C-alpha positions in Angstrom: 99.6 80.5 92.5 96.6 82.5 93.7 94.2 84.3 91.5 95.3 87.9 91.1 99.1 87.3 91.4 101.1 89.4 89.2 104.4 88.3 87.7 106.6 90.5 85.4 110.2 89.3 84.2 112.5 91.1 81.9 109.9 93.0 80.2 110.8 95.0 77.0 108.7 97.5 75.4 109.8 100.3 72.7 107.8 102.2 70.3 107.9 104.7 67.7 108.0 108.5 68.0 109.1 111.4 65.6 112.5 110.6 66.8 112.5 106.8 66.0 112.4 103.9 68.3 111.9 104.7 71.7 112.5 102.3 74.5 109.7 102.5 77.2 110.7 99.6 79.4 114.1 97.9 79.7 114.3 94.9 81.8 111.4 95.5 84.2 110.9 93.0 86.7 108.1 93.0 89.3 106.3 90.6 91.5 103.2 91.5 93.2 101.4 88.8 95.9 97.3 88.3 95.3 95.4 90.5 97.6 97.9 93.3 97.8 97.6 97.0 97.1 100.8 97.5 95.5 101.8 101.2 94.1 104.5 102.5 91.6 105.9 106.0 91.2 108.3 107.7 88.7 109.0 110.4 86.6 106.8 111.4 83.8 107.3 109.2 80.8 108.9 105.9 82.6 106.7 103.8 81.2 104.2 103.4 84.1 101.2 103.3 81.7 102.8 101.2 79.3 103.4 98.4 81.8 99.5 98.7 83.1 98.5 98.9 79.2 100.5 95.4 78.7 99.1 93.4 81.8 95.6 94.8 80.6 96.5 93.0 77.1 96.1 96.4 75.2 99.8 96.6 74.1 102.3 93.7 73.3 105.6 93.1 74.8 108.7 93.2 72.8 110.5 90.7 75.1 110.1 89.2 78.5 107.3 88.1 80.7 103.7 89.9 82.0 101.4 87.7 83.7 98.5 87.6 85.8 97.3 84.7 87.3 93.5 84.3 86.2 90.6 83.6 88.5 88.0 81.1 87.6 86.3 81.5 84.0 83.4 83.5 85.3 85.3 86.1 86.9 87.5 88.5 84.6 91.1 88.7 85.0 92.0 92.5 85.0 90.1 95.8 84.7 91.7 99.3 84.3 90.8 102.7 85.6 91.9 105.6 83.6 92.9 109.0 84.5 89.5 110.7 83.1 87.2 107.9 84.5 86.8 106.4 81.0 83.0 106.9 81.0 80.7 106.9 77.9 79.1 110.2 77.4 76.0 108.7 75.8 75.3 106.5 78.6 73.7 107.5 81.9 75.3 107.0 84.9 73.8 103.5 85.9 74.5 102.6 82.2 78.4 103.5 82.4 78.5 101.5 86.1 76.9 98.3 84.3 78.8 98.4 81.2 81.6 95.9 82.1 78.8 93.5 83.6 76.7 93.8 80.4 80.1 93.1 78.2 80.3 89.9 80.2 77.0 89.1 79.1 75.3 89.4 82.8 71.5 89.8 82.1 69.9 92.8 83.2 67.9 91.4 85.8 71.2 90.1 87.3 72.9 93.8 86.7 70.6 95.7 88.1 71.1 95.2 91.8 75.1 95.0 91.4 74.7 98.3 90.1 72.6 99.9 92.5 74.4 98.4 95.4 77.9 100.5 93.8 75.7 103.5 92.9 75.2 103.4 96.8 78.8 102.8 97.3 80.0 106.0 95.6 77.1 108.1 96.9 75.7 108.4 93.3 72.3 106.7 93.7 70.4 110.1 92.9 72.1 110.5 89.8 71.6 107.4 88.3 69.7 108.7 85.4 72.1 111.4 84.8 74.8 111.9 81.8 78.2 112.2 82.3 78.1 115.9 81.1 76.0 116.8 84.1 78.6 115.7 86.6 81.6 117.2 88.2 85.0 115.7 87.6 84.8 113.9 91.2 81.7 112.4 90.6 83.0 111.1 87.2 86.0 109.4 88.7 83.8 107.8 91.4 81.6 106.7 88.7 84.8 105.2 86.9 85.8 103.4 90.0 82.2 101.9 90.6 82.1 100.2 87.2 85.8 98.8 88.0 84.3 97.4 91.1 81.3 96.2 89.7 83.1 94.5 86.9 84.7 92.3 89.8 88.1 91.5 88.2 90.6 89.6 90.2 93.2 92.7 89.8 92.5 96.3 89.3 95.0 98.3 87.2 94.7 101.9 88.2 96.3 104.6 86.0 96.8 107.8 88.1 92.9 108.1 88.7 92.9 110.8 91.0 95.4 113.0 89.3 93.2 115.7 87.9 91.1 116.0 91.0 91.3 119.0 93.6 92.7 117.9 96.9 89.7 117.2 98.8 87.9 115.1 96.5 91.2 113.3 96.0 91.5 112.3 99.8 87.5 111.5 99.5 88.3 108.7 96.6 91.4 107.5 98.3 89.4 106.4 101.3 86.5 105.1 99.3 89.2 103.0 97.1 91.0 101.9 100.7 87.3 101.2 102.1 86.5 99.0 99.1 90.0 97.3 99.0 89.7 96.4 102.8 86.2 94.9 102.3 87.4 92.5 99.2 91.0 92.2 99.4 91.5 92.4 95.2 95.1 92.8 93.8 95.6 96.4 92.9 98.2 98.0 91.1 97.8 101.9 91.3 100.1 104.1 89.2 100.5 107.6 90.8 102.7 110.5 90.6 102.3 111.3 94.2 104.7 109.9 96.9 102.1 110.6 99.7 99.4 109.1 97.9 101.5 105.8 97.2 102.3 105.9 101.0 98.5 106.4 102.0 97.3 103.8 100.0 100.0 100.8 99.3 101.4 98.0 101.1 104.7 98.5 99.0 105.6 101.2 96.9 107.8 100.6 93.7 110.0 103.0 92.2 110.6 103.1 88.5 113.6 105.1 87.1 113.8 107.4 84.1 112.7 106.2 80.7 113.5 103.2 79.7 111.6 102.3 83.0 112.8 99.3 85.6 112.3 99.0 89.0 115.0 100.6 91.0 113.4 100.6 94.6 111.3 98.9 96.7 109.6 100.4 99.9 107.7 98.3 102.3 105.0 100.4 103.9 104.5 99.8 107.7 101.1 101.6 108.4 98.6 99.3 110.1 95.2 98.7 108.1 92.4 100.0 108.2 93.8 103.4 107.3 92.6 107.0 107.2 94.2 108.6 104.4 94.1 112.1 105.7 95.4 111.1 109.3 97.9 108.8 108.0 99.9 112.1 106.8 100.5 113.8 110.5 102.4 110.3 111.5 105.8 110.8 111.6 107.1 108.0 109.8 105.4 109.2 106.6 107.5 112.1 106.4 110.7 110.0 106.8 109.4 107.4 104.2 108.4 110.3 101.9 112.0 111.6 102.0 113.5 108.2 101.7 111.5 107.5 98.2 112.2 111.3 97.2 115.8 110.8 97.6 115.9 107.8 95.1 113.3 109.5 92.6 114.9 113.3 92.6 117.5 112.2 90.2 115.3 110.0 88.1 113.1 113.2 87.7 116.0 115.2 86.6 117.3 112.8 84.0 113.8 112.3 82.5 113.9 116.2 82.3 117.2 116.1 80.6 116.0 113.7 78.0 113.0 115.7 77.2 115.3 118.8 76.6 117.5 116.6 74.5 114.6 115.2 72.6 113.0 118.5 71.9 116.2 120.1 70.5 116.3 117.0 67.5 
């Protein structure tokens, strides 16, 4: 099994809420080959983030199997990119980008060229000594993306990293991710609410049910690589696939809304 392969079998996760025990995931099964850029779409609250947290080792499972095939001992197995970039406000941009490397015990002299490289990749060389409060939302997300790539995990787990951005910055960062992924071919599991984003980025799109989450559809994305995330949307197949995914997802979104109303009435 190649480093970066993801295997999830019959995964169950519950958590406590004011209403009692809630099943976040129930019987979720998923297999992603090493080097794949896979996207997951699903209604709010369906357990997408919970799945990523279990894979990242941040949350235990109640039952089932969730496994990432590790790389060699010198390389991290997984890194996570969060919705808000997850940057530390007390560190400079350069220090944030190099944070994961520091946690790996990489010496400052070895970290410096890696940090410079990724600052150049995201176009923030001039902001190396700036602090997060001095940056825009789009710039902060670029810092989070650069930190994740500099950390060099076998798998990137991405939790709606571009959701809070305006349409223009979202397209720019989608293209940045595509360019970097096409250059190094690491495994990426990307969670999004956007069907269009999933189709622009993914080799495959997995659709999750309303809570408790499980995979209810798998769509192979036929677009060749390299891709232009903006131009791709004019391909007639894009609209067809969008409609196919939405036809599966629509009822699940309605079920999730009904469940939220029922919970609010308790």
